[in-house]
C-alpha angles and dihedrals in degrees: 000000000000090000091051091051092050090048090049092051091048091050091049091048092050090049091053090047091051092051093048091048092050092051092048093050094046089050092049093047096047093046092049099247087123113042128207107279095027113136116235102210113203095213093050093047091046089055091046093052095037093235139112119271093254098081089041091054092047092049092050090049090055092047090051089055089051091050098245094109135039122208115215115196112249091359107068139233123325134188111257125219094241106209124226089240092056091050094047091048088057093051092045089056090047092051091053093046093049092049090052091046091052093051093048093044094055097090090046099056109129137172088254091054093050090047090054093047092049090049091051092047089051089051090047091053092047092052090044090055089051089049089232102152094181097056090037091057092049092054091043092053092044089055093055093039090056090059092046091051090050088058087073094211108134095199093051091048092049094049092046090056094042092056090060094233090165087072095039085057088057090045092054090048088061100035101049093055088215119155106256094234089054090049091051093049091055088071093064088074089058091051090050091052092048089052090059092060089217107140094200093052092044092051093047093047093052092046092049090048092060095037090057086062089052090056093046095047090050089053090048092054091046091052091048092049091050090052091049091050091052091049092049091053094047 
């Protein structure tokens, strides 16, 4: 029994490490500290994080599934140049999935569910005021995940988790350039829609919520490309 408990704690610790490492690497890639083509050496990263190579390897595998990293046989893992289209494709799928989740969740809205959403929104606002993008993104994702779970569709829930939307939430936090308080306030509109109990309005509000991010990320990439063009002409 004691051995099982120790193994469980080790497994949980490694999971936390893997998640922290993923978040750090996504942050570094999106902010340009790691450039497309840069090699992400497991041994070097393990030394940097003070961990074994196992959680590094697992984190890189997850980032490869998300499209941030490419694994080259016998060479290692390299940062990919994630195209705007790939990113927008991901958000388009998320918008559709969240609209479906909102529609399916409508009959399952309870006082307990609203209490949890309000608590998460309060936590979101608190982290926004502290300008803590990491903790903000966690509360933001938990808010959306609560609605998806309320849909009660096991396939939808499984696909939502598989597509690593927790980390895409963090990515959008960085890429949109929105003030965190503004990002938190956007969720009040979702709460208002849920309170109506109208499945069509709830689905549309959730879809619009994600599609606004699509528009903002497109603008972000356009601004970045314009800056690069100016630099190349200088």
